[in-house]
N, C-alpha and C positions, 0 to 999 in steps of 0.2 A: 745314288742316292736318293730316298723317295720324299716326296713333298709331306710336312707333318701336319698336323692336327690344325695347330693355330696358326695357319700360313705362312710360317716362316721356311726358307728353303736357304737351309746351309749346309750345303753337301758336305764341309768339312767334322760336324760333329754331330756323332752318332745318338741318340736320345731314344727315351722309351716310345716316344709317340712315331718314332723311324723302325721299332723294333715290331709294334702293333701293326703298322702295315706291310713289313714283311712277312708278318704272320699269314697274312689276307693273302700274298702274292699279290700286291699292288706295285704296276710297272714301276720302274726305274724310271729319275728324272735323265734326259737324254741333254749330252753337253750343247746339240744346235739349239734345242727351247729355251737357254740359258742368254739373255743379253749380256752380254760384256760389260753395260755399264750400270746397268741394274742391279745383277745376279740374281734375276726373278726370271720367271717362264714369262716369256712373251706372248703379249696379246695381240699386237697388231705389228708381225715381223715387218721389217722393211732391208729392202740392199740398197748399198753406194755402187760408184761405177767400179769398184777395185775388188765387189763381191762380199764383201763384209756386210753381215747383218747384225740388225738392232733394233731395240723397240722405238716404236716411230717417236713417242713423244719424249725419249730420252736423248735420240738423233738429234730433233730440232733442238731442244735443250744446249748442244754440245755449240751445234752451229752459231746460236745467238749469242754466245758466250764469246765465241771464235770473232764474230762482227763486231760485238760491243768493244772489245777489246783491241779491236783494230790490226786482227790477222787475218792468215788467210784460211779458210776451209782445210782442215786436213782432217785425216783419218784419225777417230782416237785410240784406234791399236797400233797401225803403224805408222802415225804420227808425217806421213806424208801426204803433200799437197792434193788435193783433190781439185781437177778441172770445172767438176758439176758437183752442185748438192742435189741433185735431183734423189728423190726417195723412189723406189719401184716394189709395188708392196710383193711380199713374198708369197702370195696366195695357198700354194702346196703346204708351205711349213705350218702358216697356220692354222689350216684347215686338219692337219697331223697334229697340232697342237692341239687343238678344241675336241679331237677323238680321243687323243689321250685324257685331254682332263675330263673326258667324260665318262670314259673309263674309270677313273679313277674315284672321281666324286660317287661314281655309281658304286665301288666297293667302300669307299669311306662312308658312304650314308649307308649301305649295309652294316657297316661296325658299327656306326654311330645307332642303329635299330636294336643289335645285340647289345650294346651296354646301356643304352637307356632302358633297364629293366630294374627292378626293384632287387636283381640278386647279384647286380653287378657291384665291383669294386667301385669306393668315391673316385679312386683318381680314373677310373676309365668312363666315370659317367661325364666327370669334372671334363676330359679333354673331348668327349662326343659333344658337350654342350657348345666348349670353345670352338670346335669344328662347324657346328651349327650358325652360331655368331659369326664366324668368318666367313662360310659359304653365301650368306645371307646378306652380310656386306659387302662381298666381291662385284655380287650383281642381283639386281633388284628381281630379275626374272630366278634365282633361285629361289628365293620364296614360293615359288609358284612347287620347285621341285620338291623344297620340304613340304609342302601341305599335300602334294601328290604321294610322297612315301608314307602320310600320316604318324609325321613325326612330331606334329603339333601335341594331339593328346596324350604322348608319351611323356613331352616336354613336360606339362602340366600333370602327370601324374609323379614328376620328379618334386612339386611343390608340398606332397605331403610324406616326402623322406625326413628321417631323424637329424639327418648331416643340416645344417645350419647353412654350411658354404655350400651345398648344393641348392639346397632351396633359393638363395641370395642369387647363385649363378642362374639357376632357371627362370628367377623373375625376369633376368636381365636378357636372357635369351628370347623368350617370350616378347618381351619389349623389340627388340632388333627384329622378331619375324615378322610379328605386324604390324610395324612403323609404315604409315603411306600403302597397306596393302589391305582393304576391305574385305576382298577375300578371307586371306587368314584370321582379320577380325569375328567374320561372323563363326567362323568355328570357335570362336572364344568365345562366342555366344550360348552354344549348346552347352544343356548339359549343366551341373552346377558349377563351370568353371569360373565363373565371376564372382560366386559368392566364395569359392575358394582362396581368391586373389585379395577381395575386402576382409578378411579374415587378419592378413599381413599387416591392417590399419592399427590395428591395437596392439601388436606385438610388440615386446619393450625391444627387440631388438633395433635399433634407429638405421641397421643398412639394409635391412630386409622391409622396414617401414618405408625409406624412401626408393628403396627398389617397386614396391608394389604399388605406391602412389606415381609413382612415373609412367609404370603399366596401365595404372587405371586410367590415369590421364588421357593415353594415346588411344587405349578403346572409348572413350567419352568422346573421341571426335566422330565415332558413329553413330549417327540418328538411334537406330534400331539399338546399338549395346545400351545407350543412355538409358532407356526403359530398363534393361535388364540391370542394369548398375542400382537404379534407385529402387528397384522391388526388390532387392537384397535387403533382407530386414537388419534394423541398424547403419547402414552404408551410407547414406545422406545425414544421419546424426555425427557420427564419426569425423566426417566430410566435415563438416560445418564446424567440429571444434576444433580441425586440423587447420582449418584458413584462419581461426580465431587465436588460436596459440600464442601463449609469449615466450613458450619451452622450445619447440621447434626450431630446426632451423630455418634460414629465411628459405633456401629452396623448395623443401618440404611444403612451410606453409603459399608459397605461391603455386606450387603443384595443385595443391587442394582446392585453393581459389578457382586456379584455372579450369580444372575438372568441374567443380560446383558450376560454372558459368558454361559449361557447355552441356552438364545438367539442366541446364534449364529450358535446353529445347521442348521438354516433355511438360506440359501441363501439369500432371500427375506428381511429379517430381518437385516443381515449385510449389505444386499445395505442400508436401511434406518437407520441405526446409522451411515454408512459413509455422508449420508445425512447431520447429527446433528453433526458432528465433530467425531465422534469415530471412525476412517477410519483404526487403525491397527487390526482388524479382516480383513477387506477387501484386506487388503496388504498381511496378511498372506496365505487367500485363493489362491493371485493372483501368491504367489510364492510356494505354495504346494499343492493347489488343482489338483484335473484331470485338463487333457485336454480342457475339457468342461467347467467347473468352472473357468478355468483361463483367458480365452475366455470373459466367462460374467463377470467376476471380472474388465478386462481391459474395455471391454467397456462401461461399469457404470461407472467407473472412468474416462472413455473420457468425460463423460456427466455432472460431478460433478461441480460446482462451488465452487471453495475451495479460500481461504486465503492463503495468503503467508506466513506463518508459517507452514501451512497443506501442501502447496506444497514442501518447505524444508524436510517435513520428506519424502513426498513420492520418492522425488527424492532420497535420500540417503538412501531409502529401498528396492523400486522396479525400480530405474532408471537402473541399469545395466539389471536388467531382462526382462523392456521393452525392450529395446536398442536389446537385443538379440533377442527378437522377432521378431523386425523390420528388424535385417539382415537375418534372416533363417526360418521364421513363412510361412504361406500360406497367400492369400490374406488378406481371413477376419482376421486371427490373426495380420499380421501387418499394416491392416485400426485401429484396434483397439488399438495396442498399440501406431501408431502416432500421433490417438487422445487423448490419455493420455499425450504423452509426449506434446503435441501443449500446453496442460493445464498447466502442472508445469511447460514450460518451460518459460512461462510469469513473473515469477519474478525473478529478476538479482538473489539472491545467490541458488537457485533451479537452474539457466540453466548454472552456473557456475558449479555445481557440475557432469551435465550432460555432460558437454564438458569432465571433467576428466576421466568419466565414457566412453568418447569414442563413444558420438554423432556424430558426425563432420563428419568422415568419410563417413558412410552409407546414411548420412542423403544428403552430397554431390552427391555419386554415385546415390543415388535415383532418385536425379533433373533431373543428366545430363545422365543417363542409359537409353540408348535405344536398344528395341529385344524382346525376347518373354515373359519375365517375370518382365517386365518394370511396374512400378505405372500407373494407370490411372492418367488422368490430375487431376480429383478432389482430387488425394491422394498428386500428386506433389505439389497442393495448400497446401496442409496442411505442406507437408514438408518444403514448402517454406515461411509458415510461423513459422513455428518451429525456420527456422534459423534466420528469421529476428528479432523473438524474442532473440536469443541467441547474435545475434551481435550488440543488444543494451545494454550489460552487461559491455562494456569496457576493455573486456578480450584483451591480448596479442594475434592475431589472426596470426602473422607473426610467430609464433613457434609453433602453432600446426600443423601437417601433417595431410592433408585431401586424398589426392592422392598416387598413388602406387610410385610415383615417386618423393616423399617428397614435393609437391608442396602444399602451403596454401590456405587458402581463400582471398588473395590479391594478388597471381601468376598470373601473368599476363594472360599464360592461360586460368585460370579459370574464371577471370574476363572477359574473351571473352565469353568464355560459358556463363557467368550469360548474357552479354548484345544481346548475341544470342537467348537466350530463352527469353528476355525480348521482342524481336520484331520480335516473331514467335511463343508466346502464347495468351490465353488471356486474359483480363485484370486482371478478378482477381488475375492470380499467374505472371502475369506484375507486378501489384500494390506490393503482399509480396515480389519480385524479387528487386526492385526499395527502398523499404524500408530497405532489405536486404544491397544494396551499400549505402542507405543515413546512415544506423548503423556502414560500414567500413569505411565512411567518417568522421564521426563524433570525430574518435579517430585522433590526429595527430600522432602518430606513422604507421597507414596504407591508410591514406587519401591521401599521396602523389605515393604510389605504384597504387592505383584505379584509381587517377586522369593520371599517367602515360599511363594504360592499355586503359581508354578512349578515349584518344588522339591518342595512337598508331592503335586502332582499326575506329577511325576517326567516333566514336558514336556518337558526342555532336548534330549533327545536328536532330538525331531521339529520343533522350531524351528530347530536347527541344521540339521537335513535342507534348510530352504527355499533354503541358501546356494545350491544347485546348481539349484535351479528354471528352467526356461528362460523364463519369463516375468522381465523386467527389473523393471516395479514391485514384484511380487513380491519379488522376491531384493532389490533396494534396502530396502525395508519390515524383509525379517528381519533383512539387516547392519544396520541404523540399530540395529533393539529390543537385540541380540544386543550391539552395543557398549552400550546401557545397561546392561545386563545387565554386564556383564563387569568393572566395579569391585567386584560385589558379587558374580558365582559365576564370579570367573574360575579358581577348579582345576575344576571342574564342565563348562565350557567348554573349557577346555584338554585333558582328559581325551578329551571327544566329538571334538574337533580334531585330540587325536593318531592317532586310528584309522586303520583301513585303507578307511575310506568316500572318504576324498578332499575333503574339505570343506576341509581347511588349504589344499590345492593348488588348488583352487576359488576361495579367498580371494587367494592369490598372481595368480592369473591377470588375475583384477579390475584386481588394482594395478599390473599387468604392461600393460596395453591402453593401447596409443598413440592417442588418441583425444582429446588434450586430455585434461582432469583434469574426472570429473565428479562426482556427489553422489554415485554408487555406489563411487569409487573411494579419497574421503576416509573413507568411512563404512566402506568395508571395513580400508585401512591403521589406521586409526581403532582397530577391532575388535582387530586382530593386534596393535596396539602397545600397549593394557590389560590384554593377557594377563599373568599372572603372569613378572616378569621372571627371574626365579631357576627357573622350571620348564625343566629341562637336558635333558630326555627332547621337549619341545615344541621347544625351540632348534636341537637337533643335526636333528631334522625339520626345520625350516627351511634350515640348512644344508644339508641332502638336497636340498632343492626351491629352491635358489638363490634363497631372498627376501633373502638381505643382499647379495648383487651386485646383484639387482636394486634395492633399494634404495640403492645408494651411486651405481647408474648415474643413475636420476633424481633425487637429489639436486643431483649434478653438472648434470644437464640444467636444471632450474631455477634452480641457482645463474648458469649462463651465458647462462640466457635462451633457452634452447632449445624451453622449454616453454612453449604457451601460456596466458595467464594470464587468471584469473576469480575468483570469488568463494571456489571451493573450493580454491586454490593455499597459501591459509596452513595449513588443517588438514590440507591432504597433505602438505606439507613434514614438519609436527610431528611427524604419524604415522611417515611415513618415518625420521626423525631416531630416534625413540623404539625403532623396529623394529631398524635399526639398533645402538641403544644396547643391545639386547638382547645381544648377542653379547658385550659386556665382563663380563658377570657370570660368564660359565663359562669363562675364560679359564684359571684355575688347574688345571683338572680335564680341558681338551678341545683337545688340542694341535691339532685341525683351524680352532678359533675362534684361536688365536693365529698359525697359520699365514696364514689369510685377513685377518687385519688387517695381517700385513707384508706382504702381497702387493699387499694397495690401500694402503697406508698409509693406513689407519683413522682414526689420530691425527691426524694433520695436517689431515684433512678436517673431523673436532672441534673443533680448534683456529679453523680458517677460520670454521666457524659460531658461535665464541663472538661472532664481530661481527657479527650478524644484527640489527641494532639494532630495535627494533620488535617484535621475535618473541621475547617471555620464556619463552616452551616451550620452544623450540629451542636458546635460550639456555642456559639450567635443564638440560635435558639431555645436552647436549653436554660441560657443565662435570661432571657424574656421570657421563658415561661417560669422561672424562679423569680424573675420580677410580680409575677400576676400572683403569685402563691402569696410570695411575702406579702403584698398588699393588702392580701387577704386573712393573713393572721391576726390584724390587731383589733377585726372583727370575730376570728374565731378562739383567741384567747379566754380564758376562764378567770373572770377575774374574783377575786378572794372575798366571800362576805364577809363584813366585819361584824362581832358580834355584840349587841346591844348592850350598854353601861349598866353595870348593876344601881341598887336602890342609894347607896352611899355614895357613888361617883355622880347620881343626878344630884344631889343635897351637896356635896364639897367638890365641883369640879377640879380643885385643886389636887385631887388625889387621885386622876386619872392620866394615864399614860398611853399614848397610842400603842397599838398588840401587835408584835413582832412577828411577823409571816415570813416563812422562809422556803426556798426553791420559785420561788417566782420567776420567771423572764424579766430579767432588768430592761430589756428594751418593751416589750408589750403590758407589762406589769401585769400579767396573771401567769395561769400555769400553760406551759407553751409545750410540745412536741414536734420534733420534723414529720411524724404520721398523720399527728391530728388536725394542727397549727399549721404545718408547714412553716415551721418558723425556723429561717437562716443558721441563728447562732446556736441551737439543740439540733442543727445538722452539719454544723461546723464546715461550711459553706463559705464562709465569710475570705477564709483564706484563699480559698480558689477562685474565687471572685478576683478577687485585690489581685490575685497573678497575672490573671487574664487583663488587666489594664494596662500592660507593658505589650499585649500583642499586636503583628504587624496590620493585621485586619483592622483595621477602624468601626467596621460595624460591629466585629466581637467587642469590641473597649466600648462602643456604645451601650450592647446590650448588657454588659459588666458592670458598668458604672452606674446605668439605670436599678439593675438588683439591687448593687448597694446601697445607693440612697434610697431603698424602704427603709434602712435604718433610720434614716434622720427625717424622715416625712412627718408630716400633723398626724396626731393620734401616735405617735409613741415618744418615749422619751428621748427628746433629741441628745441630751445631754450623752446618756449613757450608751446611746450608739455611737456618739464622738470616742467616748470611751474602747468602744469594742473597735472600732477602726483603726483606734490607737494601737490595740492589743496586736493587731492582725496586720501593723504596720501599712497600714491605707493609705495614711495622709500624706506622704511626698507622693505614692503614685498618683492621688488625685490633682496634685497641685500641678504635677509635670503633665497630665493631660490635659489642666488650662494652658501652661504655657507653651506645649506643640500647637496649639491651634489647627488642628488635622481637618477638620469639618465644622461647617457650624452648628452643626448639631453637637456635637461634643464640643464646645467650645460653652454655648446654651447650657448642656446640662452638667457642664463642669462649675461652669459660675455659680448656677443653684447652688452643687453640694460644698464650693469654696464659702459660698455666705453661712450656711449650714455648721459648718465646721468653725468658722471665725466667729460665732455667738461663743463659743468658748474662752473665758478669759486665757488660759494659757496660750492656746493655739494663736489667738489673737495676737498675743505680744511678741510669739516667737514670729510669726508671718510678715509681722509690720518690718522686720528688719530685712527682710528681702524684698529688694527692689523689682527683682523678676516679676514678682507673685503681684504687686502694685501694678507694674506696668501692662501687664496683663487684664488687671481687672478694670483700669484706666483705657485699655482699648476696647474693651465690650462695653463697656460705660458710652465710649464715642461712637461706636460701630455697628454693636449689635442690635436685635429688632427691640421694639417697645417694652415686651417684658424682662427679656434680657438686661436692658438700660435699666430697671428701677431694680433688677437683684443684685445687679454691680455696684449702684450706689449705695444699698443696703452694707454690702461688703466693704467697700470702700471707707464708709463708716466704721465698720469694727475696725481699721485698722487706723483712722484716724486721718485717712488721707483727705475725706469731705468730712466739715463740720458736722455735728449733730445739733438743729437748731430746735429739734422740740419742745427742749425746756426754758425758750427765751421767749418766747411768747406765749402768754398768760392764756389759761384755757378759759373761753368764751361761753363755753357750753353751760 
């Protein structure tokens, strides 16, 4: 009976394998070749003293069992005692078996070649693959036989068959063929063999995928094949995905991880891994590689696009090393380090790590240093970019020394150096340095130092000039910086913008651009909005420039949904409303302002804006503007002309009756309208203002209460004002504002309003029974400022908490 494909030697069971062998006239197995103990063809036959032949390993095991059991050695076939256990090699038999094996294997290999063709039956192919596996497992030397027989390319071709079983078996067979055999691995490097195997990694069939990753792992042990595997498009990405998968089985994940570790031998693979989110190998080479490798990795790191989590990892792992290279490396190394630091400094968390690692002193030194080893301007721009990234973290830069004399970023001489560079470099670095100052002025802890340094260097005019820069980035950076400065340098900026240089016009032009709503527009309108609202000269110039008509047009457009929305809509709208409110601060001495408010019905627009829920600043500014407009109502209302009495009335006064004039405003005592006199009653604004007295934002409440109080002011009919507030159910909300005592400003305003309300007898009587109101007034009388205490005292007299002594003492005047 012949030996079967899969290595089994069972002479008693005919099989399909033996049929194929007989068909090819393979020599039968002779009984002398079979070990009586193992029933297998012997490889190292030995003969006992009685002439019986066995496989050396099997008979040695038999003798050991005899010794271990305390028995005398006997022949396992005859069971007769043996005088000697000496084993004599059967050299002739061994040579005969080897020759027989060689002839049979040659025939079987030839049969395998015939079976490993695309036209063969699946069963034949499977048996051929099993035979190749058996042959290679029997002896490492047989792997050379398989290679010399050119079977490896034929097995690879089986990967392209339509049979899933054959593909899987072919992958398993290739693994056996190449395992611990570099020559066979080299053959696998030819053509697109590796690419074919990689394709199986994305196969939905887990068995094929597992077989492919096992084969690929074995191939990756060859450095030559590491480059080949990495060069297959998508191979490393797939492996990275498998290594981090939560759904793959653990063996597959481990094999993928081990394969990637092998692929790290090639630097180009390490770079690919970094591109696909596996950054640690690159960082390791950057820390431990040769100088050339470190430079290569740093250069590549500077070109990578990293997510924020990875930036933190990079900062923690190699931040200090990169800073050291930036300090002490040659120019090419410093350039690579700076570009890498630029990448990782753009995230707030990683930037803070770099600050703690000591990046600021060398960074500032590189920017300011002039000499033989100074950075070229293009690298100073990178340094400025890194610094701009870092200062936007909100770190306490007043506590981080950056100079030899313990200066900080906001020390006067350091800021002066920034300003000097801004005035004496190109647009690119100027833009970044303006962003640095913007970052420093965004923090309440450092803004005052920067403002002081700018004032002492008289740099305001030069900063304002950038508003007209042709480069958009530079223009945006300057406008954003000036906006941060405007609350602290409003008068200086207003003086510069009031000049004839045209910067105010440039700002208005930016605001008016009809290209959606950009960051530049939001910053420009914010800058104009934050300038001192009572600067009449600036307001007049804005009137001449058409700024207010523009603001109205844009506000209406946004309200009607005609302007495309984005993240800058809210600050843009808030700025526009605040810009428009400026006009209400000059009504009493600027006829053109009154005319514009009438023509554009500005009061109606502000009343509408009171209802923009969720936009606190819009509501607050609108209420402030309505306060200003309402203050002007008593000056603009048209008082009726009283007709002169007739002849009889002059002789007989008892016959006279006061004329009855209808249609007059009860509060302003004249003819009012919302458009012409800005009357809150005519605009039905009282209800809307009262509703805002319950707002969660105290600034909105303050502005709304101030607007409501114009109905109780001197120069109007206070009693009628109280009546209107009663109609609007505004008395209780005003009393609640007093009781809550949220801010000192609110308390002061509420005490004033309550005193006016208590002048009405009915309200005074009702409130006198509320101990909470009395307690609040007493508290204001005891703890308020001088003016508040005076008003609280009058209010307490209205509710009889303090007696009125004015009638006790005679008038001595």
